[in-house]
N, C-alpha and C positions, 0 to 999 in steps of 0.2 A: 504493499499500500504505499502511495506517495505520501510526502509530508503534507501537501496541500489537501489531499483527500482525508488524511488523519485529522487535520485541524478542522475541516468541514464536519467531520463525524463527531468530533468532540463538541463543537458548537451546536450541533443538532441534539445531542444528548443533553447538554446543559439547558438548551431552550425548552425540551421536553420536561426536564426537571422543573423549571421555572413555571411552565404552564400548569403543572400539576399541584402547585402550591396555593395555600389559601392566601388571601389578600394580605393578612398580616405578616406572614412568613415572606411573601413576595416583596413587601415594603422593607423588611429587615435586610433581605439580600441587597436590594437596591441601595439602601443606606450604607450597608457595609461596603459595597462596591465604590460608591461616591467617596467615602472616607479613606478607602485605599488609593483611589486616584488622586485625592487631594494631598495624601501624604508622599505619593511618588512625585507629584507636581512640585511640592515644597522642597523635595530633594534634588530636583533639577536645577540647571544653572539659572533658568528663567524664574523659577520659583524663588529661588534664593535672592536673586536680583530685585525682584518685585518686594519682597519682604524687607530687604535692605533699604529700598527707596522709601517704603511706607515708614520704617523706623526712623529714617533720617528726616523725613518730612514731619513726622510727629515731634521729634526733638527740636527741629528748627523752629516750628510754629510755637511750641511751648515756651522756648526761650524768648521769642519775639513778643508773645503775649504778655509775658511777665514784665516786659519793659515798656509796654504800650500804655499811653496816658489813658486814664479812665474815661475822658470825654470823647475819645476817638471811637465812637460806637461802631461805625462801618468797619474799621480795621479790625476791632475786636471780633466782630461777627465773622469776618473773613478768616481770621486765624482760628477762631473756633471751628469753623467749617472744615479747614485743613486738618486740624487735629482729629475731628469726627471722621473724616474720610480715611485717614491713615489707620486709625484705631480700629475702624470697622472692617477694614481689609484684613487686618490681623486677626480679629475676632471672628470673622466668618470662615476663614480657612481653619483656624483652630477648632471651631464648632464643628465643621464637617469632619474633621479627624476624630474628635472625641465622640461624636455620635455614631461614626462608622465603627469605632472600637466597641462602643456599647452594643451595637447591633450584632456584631461578631460574637461578643460574649453572650448574648441572649441566645443566639443560634447554637453556639457550642453547648450551653445549658440544656437546651431543648433535645440535642442529640444524645446527651448522656442520660436524660430521663427516660 
């Protein structure tokens, strides 16, 4: 059997397994898969770069916010938005990874029972 045919056979078997699952289990598999993909992405050069950019933007905006005069409402709002954006990027990816690991653990516990 060729490698391509083997991969197709594995994909078909996996799809049959997914199709046989109840909605809750299907959701757990999907969540576990997304968490794994997020973890792989953050391990890639692009993921590390984006995370580094977010951290740098967060630190820069925080420093500038501390030094901004209280009457500069628009500038304060702009800096708060920059902090929010950077912070949320980091939180969204972390949340995907944590939720994926929790889904994996739930699936493992179901297999053991």
